[in-house]
N, C-alpha and C positions, 0 to 999 in steps of 0.2 A: 749696639744699637743705640741711637740717640733720639729721645723724644724732647721737643721743645726745650733744648739746651741741657737736658739731664740725661746722664748715661743711665744704662740699665742696672748698673749696681746702685746708683744713688735711688733710683726709683723702688728698688726692690728693699731697700732699707727704710723706706717710708713705712709708718704704720698702716695696717690694712684698714681702709675706711669703708664704710658701707657704700659710699658713692664714689664714683670716678667721673673725670671730665670727660664729656661726651666726645670731644675732640682726640682725646688721648685713646678712647676706645676704638674711634675710628682709626687711628693711625696704626694700632696694634693689628688691625685687620687689613691694612693698606687700602682703605676705602676713603674716597674723597668727600669732603664736607658736602657738597651737591647731592651725593648718592645718601649720605647719611640723613640729609633733609626730606628726601624722597621717602626713606623708610619711615620717618617719623610722620610724615603727612598720611602715608598710607596706612599708619597703625600698626605696622610690623613691630616698632618698638616704642616704648614709652619712656619719656624723659622727664627730668626735675627742672624747673627754672628757679635759681636761687640768685637773686639780685643781678639778673640779666644774663647770667652765665648758664650754660646748658650742662647738666649732670646726667648720668645713669646710675641705677642702683646696681649692685653686683647680683641681686635677686632677679632682676630684669635682663641682665646679660646671661645669666644661667637659663633663664626661660627662654630666651632668644635662641641660644645653641641648642637648646631641647626641641625647638621648634624645627630649627635648620636640620637636625638630625632626623627628625620625622618626616622630612621632605615637603614641609608646608608651603615653602617658598618655590619649589622647583617647577620648570617648566619644560616643555620638549624643545629641543634645540631646532630651530629651522634652518636648514642648510640652503644659502641662496641658490638659484638656479644659474646654470652656467650661460655666459652670454654666447650668442650664435657667433661661429667664427665666419667672418666674411673674407672671402678670398679674391 
């Protein structure tokens, strides 16, 4: 896996920082930046702005995963109705 030009081996060799770039967190989940922006706007995730760059704390990541596991963000899936077949 490669994130922003770095291989997973290079990333795992980095010292564990209490904050992570929000983009890297989103990439690890397979989430697009617009979805991440919506999560921030809805208050689902709290981020940090340091010199114009957006970060997320590891504590916030753990809190987010706990909320996901508790089903806080779940919705019932709405199956679309079938279109009538015209013959």
